[in-house]
Every structure is written in structure tokens, then in C-alpha cells.
N, C-alpha and C positions, 0 to 999 in steps of 0.2 A: 062500847067497852070503857071509854073515858068520856066524861061529860064536863063541859065548861060551865063554871058559875061566875058570877060577878063580871059579866062581859060588857064593857063599853069600848068597842073597837075603835071608835072615832078618837077618843082620848089617847088610847094606846098608839094608834097610827100617827097622831100628832107628835107624841113623844119620840117615836122612831124617826120621823122626818127631821126633827130638831137634832137628835143625836147624830144622824147621818151628815147633816150640814156641819156640825161641830167637829166630828171625829174623822172625816174623810177629806181627801184632797184630790185634785185632778192629777192625771199622770204627768202633765207638763210641769206642775209645781213640784212633784216628787223628783222628776228628772232634773230640774234646776237645783234642788237641794242636794242631790247625790251624784252630780255629774262626774265627779272625780273618783267615785268609789262604786264600781259596778256590783260588788257583792252587797253593799248596803242598799243600792238601788233595787236590786232584785228582791231583797228582803222587805223593803218598804212597799214595793208594788204588791207583793203577796199579802202583806198585812192590810193594805188599803182595800184590796179585792175582798178579803175576808170581812172587813168591816162594812163594805158596801153590801155584801150578801146578808150579813147579820141584821142590818137595819133596813133592808128592803121589805116593804109590806107584802110584796108578791111572793117572797121566798121564805119569810120567817114570821111566825106568830109565837112570841114568847108566852109560855104558860107555866104557872107554878104548880108543881105536884110534890107534895111533901115539902122538903126544904130545898128542892132543886128547881131550876128553871130549864125547860126543854123547848125545842122547836115543835110546836103542836102541828104545824103545817106538814112537816116531814113525817111525824108520827102518824097522823091520820091517813096520809097517803100510803105509808108502809102497812098500816093495819088493814086497809082495804084490800091489799094484795094477799093478806092472810085470812081472808073471809072464811074459808072452809077448814082452817087449821085450829088446833087446840092451842090457845094462847094463855100464857101466865105472865103477869107483870109483878116484878119485885122492886120495891123502892129501897135504894141504899142511901148512904149518907151523901155521896157526891155523884151518883149516877142512878139510872133506872135501867133494869135489865128486863128485856122482853124475850121469853123463851117460847118457841112454837114448834109444833110437830104435826105431821099428817102422815099416817102410815109409817114408813121407815125413814122418811125425810125429817130431819130435825135442824133447828138453827137457833141462833141467839143474836139479839141486837142490843148493844149497850149505848144508851144515850147519856153523854156526859153533861154535867151541870154547866149551864151557860150564864150563871149568875154574875160572873165578872163583867159581862157585856151590858148587863141591865141593872146595875147597882142602884142608880138614882131614879129608876122608873117607879111611878106611883100607881099606874093603872094596869098592871099585869094581871090577867085573869087567873083564877084558881080553878083547878080541875079535880074531879073525883073519879074514882074507879066505879063503874056501874054496879058492882055487887052491893052497893049501898054504903061501903065504908068510905068516909071522907078522909082525904089525905092532906 
């Protein structure tokens, strides 16, 4: 349904490793910074966990579809579960909407744009929808 173009995963993975080193901290460092403010500590730990997930090669593959960047790893896993469903993909300005149905069961998945996490990346693959229209 969605095909990757311009893929050089080694360069992308190197960019992700570099971003992870620059943007994340160990929990002990966060604990020292926020030791007198438990609310800030919790917020910083959640933010750090999100960034660790975002820049983890095993959990995220950023891919550009239209003007948005989405997690291709999550999308491809989700689409495998919809193998026997009728699937429609709509590309919006800041999200991608996937509608699916099979018989009387229907559902939607909205993938938000992740561009803010990958602003300075130069090696993000581009994807096309398999019906032949390049996005």
C-alpha cells in the first residue's frame, strides 16, 4: 500500500543515534536537575522517554509522506493487521488519516505529523502510495 523511495537507512540511523545522544539524558541526570520539583521531574522523565522512543532505531522509522513525517515502522505494523480490510489513506496538512472497514466493523487511525522531532534530518526517506500517485 505504501512504498519507500530514496532509502539509505544507514545514514538515517546515524542521524537518529546522534539526535538521541544530543537530546536525551539519563534518569539520574534528570533527577539531579529536578530534585526539588517533583512535578517538573515527572514531566522531564516523560519527555525524555518520548525522545528515547522517537530516536530509537528499533521503534521509529521516520518517513515523509506529502508534507508530513510519520513513523513508518508503526504504520507498516498496523497495516499488516488490516490485511483483509478495505483501507483508504487520506493525506491532510498535518496528519494522515487511515480509514478501514471489513463487513460491519469500521475504524480510523490518525497519524500526527512528527516533523518537529526530525527538523534538521537530511536523510528521511520519501514514501508513495501504491496506486501510483507520488506524495
